[in-house]
PyMOL commands that place a pseudoatom at each C-alpha (Angstrom):
pseudoatom trace, name=CA, resn=MET, resi=1, chain=A, elem=C, hetatm=0, pos=[-7.363, 156.586, 77.707]
pseudoatom trace, name=CA, resn=ALA, resi=2, chain=A, elem=C, hetatm=0, pos=[-5.252, 154.821, 75.105]
pseudoatom trace, name=CA, resn=ALA, resi=3, chain=A, elem=C, hetatm=0, pos=[-2.381, 156.644, 73.461]
pseudoatom trace, name=CA, resn=LYS, resi=4, chain=A, elem=C, hetatm=0, pos=[-2.978, 157.799, 69.911]
pseudoatom trace, name=CA, resn=LYS, resi=5, chain=A, elem=C, hetatm=0, pos=[-1.318, 155.844, 67.152]
pseudoatom trace, name=CA, resn=THR, resi=6, chain=A, elem=C, hetatm=0, pos=[1.590, 157.591, 65.452]
pseudoatom trace, name=CA, resn=TYR, resi=7, chain=A, elem=C, hetatm=0, pos=[2.153, 157.710, 61.690]
pseudoatom trace, name=CA, resn=TRP, resi=8, chain=A, elem=C, hetatm=0, pos=[5.233, 158.464, 59.635]
pseudoatom trace, name=CA, resn=MET, resi=9, chain=A, elem=C, hetatm=0, pos=[4.486, 160.881, 56.805]
pseudoatom trace, name=CA, resn=HIS, resi=10, chain=A, elem=C, hetatm=0, pos=[6.700, 161.736, 53.808]
pseudoatom trace, name=CA, resn=ASP, resi=11, chain=A, elem=C, hetatm=0, pos=[6.650, 165.009, 51.842]
pseudoatom trace, name=CA, resn=GLY, resi=12, chain=A, elem=C, hetatm=0, pos=[8.085, 163.555, 48.616]
pseudoatom trace, name=CA, resn=TYR, resi=13, chain=A, elem=C, hetatm=0, pos=[11.331, 165.542, 48.957]
pseudoatom trace, name=CA, resn=GLY, resi=14, chain=A, elem=C, hetatm=0, pos=[13.200, 163.350, 51.430]
pseudoatom trace, name=CA, resn=THR, resi=15, chain=A, elem=C, hetatm=0, pos=[11.695, 164.748, 54.623]
pseudoatom trace, name=CA, resn=VAL, resi=16, chain=A, elem=C, hetatm=0, pos=[9.613, 162.693, 57.051]
pseudoatom trace, name=CA, resn=ALA, resi=17, chain=A, elem=C, hetatm=0, pos=[7.532, 163.691, 60.058]
pseudoatom trace, name=CA, resn=LEU, resi=18, chain=A, elem=C, hetatm=0, pos=[5.891, 161.785, 62.880]
pseudoatom trace, name=CA, resn=VAL, resi=19, chain=A, elem=C, hetatm=0, pos=[2.239, 162.723, 63.387]
pseudoatom trace, name=CA, resn=GLU, resi=20, chain=A, elem=C, hetatm=0, pos=[0.006, 161.591, 66.223]
pseudoatom trace, name=CA, resn=GLY, resi=21, chain=A, elem=C, hetatm=0, pos=[-3.482, 160.309, 65.508]
pseudoatom trace, name=CA, resn=ALA, resi=22, chain=A, elem=C, hetatm=0, pos=[-5.482, 159.565, 62.370]
pseudoatom trace, name=CA, resn=ASP, resi=23, chain=A, elem=C, hetatm=0, pos=[-7.059, 163.040, 62.377]
pseudoatom trace, name=CA, resn=GLU, resi=24, chain=A, elem=C, hetatm=0, pos=[-3.652, 164.704, 62.246]
pseudoatom trace, name=CA, resn=ARG, resi=25, chain=A, elem=C, hetatm=0, pos=[-2.500, 162.280, 59.542]
pseudoatom trace, name=CA, resn=ASP, resi=26, chain=A, elem=C, hetatm=0, pos=[-5.589, 163.062, 57.453]
pseudoatom trace, name=CA, resn=ARG, resi=27, chain=A, elem=C, hetatm=0, pos=[-5.054, 166.809, 57.915]
pseudoatom trace, name=CA, resn=TRP, resi=28, chain=A, elem=C, hetatm=0, pos=[-1.594, 166.601, 56.283]
pseudoatom trace, name=CA, resn=LYS, resi=29, chain=A, elem=C, hetatm=0, pos=[-2.614, 164.443, 53.283]
pseudoatom trace, name=CA, resn=PRO, resi=30, chain=A, elem=C, hetatm=0, pos=[-4.230, 167.273, 51.261]
pseudoatom trace, name=CA, resn=LEU, resi=31, chain=A, elem=C, hetatm=0, pos=[-1.030, 169.278, 51.800]
pseudoatom trace, name=CA, resn=GLY, resi=32, chain=A, elem=C, hetatm=0, pos=[1.060, 166.730, 49.888]
pseudoatom trace, name=CA, resn=TRP, resi=33, chain=A, elem=C, hetatm=0, pos=[2.180, 164.464, 52.739]
pseudoatom trace, name=CA, resn=VAL, resi=34, chain=A, elem=C, hetatm=0, pos=[1.686, 160.709, 52.319]
pseudoatom trace, name=CA, resn=ASP, resi=35, chain=A, elem=C, hetatm=0, pos=[1.911, 157.708, 54.647]
pseudoatom trace, name=CA, resn=SER, resi=36, chain=A, elem=C, hetatm=0, pos=[5.445, 156.392, 54.817]
pseudoatom trace, name=CA, resn=GLU, resi=37, chain=A, elem=C, hetatm=0, pos=[7.637, 153.714, 56.268]
pseudoatom trace, name=CA, resn=PRO, resi=38, chain=A, elem=C, hetatm=0, pos=[9.974, 154.708, 59.115]
pseudoatom trace, name=CA, resn=PRO, resi=39, chain=A, elem=C, hetatm=0, pos=[12.782, 156.944, 57.835]
pseudoatom trace, name=CA, resn=GLY, resi=40, chain=A, elem=C, hetatm=0, pos=[15.866, 155.608, 56.146]
pseudoatom trace, name=CA, resn=PRO, resi=41, chain=A, elem=C, hetatm=0, pos=[19.502, 156.742, 56.189]
pseudoatom trace, name=CA, resn=GLY, resi=42, chain=A, elem=C, hetatm=0, pos=[19.078, 159.527, 53.604]
pseudoatom trace, name=CA, resn=SER, resi=43, chain=A, elem=C, hetatm=0, pos=[15.987, 161.072, 55.196]
pseudoatom trace, name=CA, resn=GLN, resi=44, chain=A, elem=C, hetatm=0, pos=[15.591, 164.343, 57.037]
pseudoatom trace, name=CA, resn=VAL, resi=45, chain=A, elem=C, hetatm=0, pos=[13.320, 164.214, 60.110]
pseudoatom trace, name=CA, resn=TRP, resi=46, chain=A, elem=C, hetatm=0, pos=[11.288, 167.051, 61.636]
pseudoatom trace, name=CA, resn=MET, resi=47, chain=A, elem=C, hetatm=0, pos=[12.055, 167.391, 65.354]
pseudoatom trace, name=CA, resn=ARG, resi=48, chain=A, elem=C, hetatm=0, pos=[10.812, 169.714, 68.126]
pseudoatom trace, name=CA, resn=HIS, resi=49, chain=A, elem=C, hetatm=0, pos=[12.652, 170.825, 71.253]
pseudoatom trace, name=CA, resn=GLU, resi=50, chain=A, elem=C, hetatm=0, pos=[10.771, 170.067, 74.469]
pseudoatom trace, name=CA, resn=THR, resi=51, chain=A, elem=C, hetatm=0, pos=[11.766, 173.294, 76.249]
pseudoatom trace, name=CA, resn=HIS, resi=52, chain=A, elem=C, hetatm=0, pos=[11.542, 176.106, 73.698]
pseudoatom trace, name=CA, resn=GLY, resi=53, chain=A, elem=C, hetatm=0, pos=[9.307, 174.363, 71.140]
pseudoatom trace, name=CA, resn=GLY, resi=54, chain=A, elem=C, hetatm=0, pos=[11.535, 175.205, 68.178]
pseudoatom trace, name=CA, resn=ARG, resi=55, chain=A, elem=C, hetatm=0, pos=[11.437, 172.881, 65.178]
pseudoatom trace, name=CA, resn=ALA, resi=56, chain=A, elem=C, hetatm=0, pos=[14.186, 171.856, 62.813]
pseudoatom trace, name=CA, resn=LYS, resi=57, chain=A, elem=C, hetatm=0, pos=[15.040, 169.161, 60.300]
pseudoatom trace, name=CA, resn=PHE, resi=58, chain=A, elem=C, hetatm=0, pos=[17.759, 166.737, 61.312]
pseudoatom trace, name=CA, resn=PRO, resi=59, chain=A, elem=C, hetatm=0, pos=[19.454, 163.954, 59.350]
pseudoatom trace, name=CA, resn=PHE, resi=60, chain=A, elem=C, hetatm=0, pos=[17.913, 160.654, 60.424]
pseudoatom trace, name=CA, resn=ALA, resi=61, chain=A, elem=C, hetatm=0, pos=[21.358, 159.315, 61.338]
pseudoatom trace, name=CA, resn=SER, resi=62, chain=A, elem=C, hetatm=0, pos=[21.728, 162.017, 64.029]
pseudoatom trace, name=CA, resn=VAL, resi=63, chain=A, elem=C, hetatm=0, pos=[18.334, 161.606, 65.735]
pseudoatom trace, name=CA, resn=GLU, resi=64, chain=A, elem=C, hetatm=0, pos=[19.718, 159.474, 68.566]
pseudoatom trace, name=CA, resn=LEU, resi=65, chain=A, elem=C, hetatm=0, pos=[22.354, 162.132, 69.304]
pseudoatom trace, name=CA, resn=TRP, resi=66, chain=A, elem=C, hetatm=0, pos=[19.723, 164.885, 69.658]
pseudoatom trace, name=CA, resn=ARG, resi=67, chain=A, elem=C, hetatm=0, pos=[17.153, 163.047, 71.804]
pseudoatom trace, name=CA, resn=PRO, resi=68, chain=A, elem=C, hetatm=0, pos=[19.173, 163.435, 75.047]
pseudoatom trace, name=CA, resn=ARG, resi=69, chain=A, elem=C, hetatm=0, pos=[19.335, 167.179, 74.314]
pseudoatom trace, name=CA, resn=GLY, resi=70, chain=A, elem=C, hetatm=0, pos=[15.546, 167.525, 74.400]
pseudoatom trace, name=CA, resn=TRP, resi=71, chain=A, elem=C, hetatm=0, pos=[14.633, 166.955, 70.735]
pseudoatom trace, name=CA, resn=SER, resi=72, chain=A, elem=C, hetatm=0, pos=[12.011, 164.449, 69.555]
pseudoatom trace, name=CA, resn=GLU, resi=73, chain=A, elem=C, hetatm=0, pos=[10.350, 163.591, 66.257]
pseudoatom trace, name=CA, resn=CYS, resi=74, chain=A, elem=C, hetatm=0, pos=[7.256, 165.657, 65.486]
pseudoatom trace, name=CA, resn=GLU, resi=75, chain=A, elem=C, hetatm=0, pos=[4.834, 166.869, 62.842]
pseudoatom trace, name=CA, resn=PRO, resi=76, chain=A, elem=C, hetatm=0, pos=[5.967, 169.471, 60.302]
pseudoatom trace, name=CA, resn=PRO, resi=77, chain=A, elem=C, hetatm=0, pos=[5.547, 173.155, 61.177]
pseudoatom trace, name=CA, resn=PRO, resi=78, chain=A, elem=C, hetatm=0, pos=[2.171, 174.734, 60.446]
pseudoatom trace, name=CA, resn=VAL, resi=79, chain=A, elem=C, hetatm=0, pos=[1.620, 175.788, 56.864]
pseudoatom trace, name=CA, resn=ALA, resi=80, chain=A, elem=C, hetatm=0, pos=[1.913, 179.536, 56.317]
pseudoatom trace, name=CA, resn=ASP, resi=81, chain=A, elem=C, hetatm=0, pos=[-0.949, 180.737, 54.158]
pseudoatom trace, name=CA, resn=PRO, resi=82, chain=A, elem=C, hetatm=0, pos=[-0.473, 184.376, 53.134]
pseudoatom trace, name=CA, resn=PHE, resi=83, chain=A, elem=C, hetatm=0, pos=[-4.150, 184.693, 52.185]
pseudoatom trace, name=CA, resn=SER, resi=84, chain=A, elem=C, hetatm=0, pos=[-5.654, 183.741, 55.533]
pseudoatom trace, name=CA, resn=ALA, resi=85, chain=A, elem=C, hetatm=0, pos=[-2.944, 184.937, 57.897]
pseudoatom trace, name=CA, resn=GLU, resi=86, chain=A, elem=C, hetatm=0, pos=[-3.651, 187.625, 60.482]
pseudoatom trace, name=CA, resn=THR, resi=87, chain=A, elem=C, hetatm=0, pos=[-1.434, 189.999, 58.503]
pseudoatom trace, name=CA, resn=PRO, resi=88, chain=A, elem=C, hetatm=0, pos=[-1.616, 188.918, 54.851]
pseudoatom trace, name=CA, resn=ALA, resi=89, chain=A, elem=C, hetatm=0, pos=[1.542, 189.168, 52.798]
pseudoatom trace, name=CA, resn=ASP, resi=90, chain=A, elem=C, hetatm=0, pos=[-0.092, 191.429, 50.220]
pseudoatom trace, name=CA, resn=VAL, resi=91, chain=A, elem=C, hetatm=0, pos=[-0.763, 194.174, 52.791]
pseudoatom trace, name=CA, resn=VAL, resi=92, chain=A, elem=C, hetatm=0, pos=[2.615, 195.875, 52.938]
pseudoatom trace, name=CA, resn=GLU, resi=93, chain=A, elem=C, hetatm=0, pos=[3.828, 199.401, 52.617]
pseudoatom trace, name=CA, resn=PRO, resi=94, chain=A, elem=C, hetatm=0, pos=[5.160, 200.172, 49.135]
pseudoatom trace, name=CA, resn=VAL, resi=95, chain=A, elem=C, hetatm=0, pos=[8.892, 200.687, 48.886]
pseudoatom trace, name=CA, resn=ALA, resi=96, chain=A, elem=C, hetatm=0, pos=[10.079, 203.945, 47.353]
pseudoatom trace, name=CA, resn=VAL, resi=97, chain=A, elem=C, hetatm=0, pos=[12.588, 203.266, 44.590]
pseudoatom trace, name=CA, resn=GLN, resi=98, chain=A, elem=C, hetatm=0, pos=[14.999, 205.940, 43.467]
pseudoatom trace, name=CA, resn=VAL, resi=99, chain=A, elem=C, hetatm=0, pos=[15.888, 205.824, 39.805]
pseudoatom trace, name=CA, resn=SER, resi=100, chain=A, elem=C, hetatm=0, pos=[18.994, 207.697, 38.733]
pseudoatom trace, name=CA, resn=GLU, resi=101, chain=A, elem=C, hetatm=0, pos=[19.336, 209.250, 35.318]
pseudoatom trace, name=CA, resn=PRO, resi=102, chain=A, elem=C, hetatm=0, pos=[21.498, 207.273, 32.923]
pseudoatom trace, name=CA, resn=ALA, resi=103, chain=A, elem=C, hetatm=0, pos=[24.895, 208.739, 32.093]
pseudoatom trace, name=CA, resn=SER, resi=104, chain=A, elem=C, hetatm=0, pos=[25.101, 210.750, 28.904]
pseudoatom trace, name=CA, resn=PRO, resi=105, chain=A, elem=C, hetatm=0, pos=[27.089, 209.240, 26.030]
pseudoatom trace, name=CA, resn=ALA, resi=106, chain=A, elem=C, hetatm=0, pos=[29.561, 212.127, 26.233]
pseudoatom trace, name=CA, resn=ALA, resi=107, chain=A, elem=C, hetatm=0, pos=[30.316, 211.368, 29.912]
pseudoatom trace, name=CA, resn=THR, resi=108, chain=A, elem=C, hetatm=0, pos=[30.863, 207.697, 29.095]
pseudoatom trace, name=CA, resn=LYS, resi=109, chain=A, elem=C, hetatm=0, pos=[33.331, 208.558, 26.293]
pseudoatom trace, name=CA, resn=LYS, resi=110, chain=A, elem=C, hetatm=0, pos=[35.226, 210.950, 28.618]
pseudoatom trace, name=CA, resn=GLU, resi=111, chain=A, elem=C, hetatm=0, pos=[35.521, 208.234, 31.312]
pseudoatom trace, name=CA, resn=LYS, resi=112, chain=A, elem=C, hetatm=0, pos=[36.937, 205.796, 28.763]
pseudoatom trace, name=CA, resn=ALA, resi=113, chain=A, elem=C, hetatm=0, pos=[39.456, 208.359, 27.514]
pseudoatom trace, name=CA, resn=ASP, resi=114, chain=A, elem=C, hetatm=0, pos=[40.592, 209.141, 31.096]
pseudoatom trace, name=CA, resn=GLY, resi=115, chain=A, elem=C, hetatm=0, pos=[40.893, 205.463, 32.107]
for i in range(1, 115): cmd.bond("trace and resi %d" % i, "trace and resi %d" % (i + 1))
show_as sticks, trace
zoom trace
């Protein structure tokens, strides 16, 4: 089986990602990512660690320094959608807020006279 073609994608804010396959590329287009040239000196690149799977953005100039440490270019992290997540963001316990009574004008005048 032939390896899938890889595509550089750009988010419009200086960050690029490397996606594998036309299906993956087409999945990111509606989310604001566009086809791009390989990254330039001022770009940030999404990278994933091969052991723990963590992702982070790295300056393009440092990519070669991180590859020997197990990092490689990758697609951006999955989009978090609070409306279709397993635990939607709008289902939270309300926070009780304590409101204190404002100081009386007489107490404020006394504090100023003492200070």
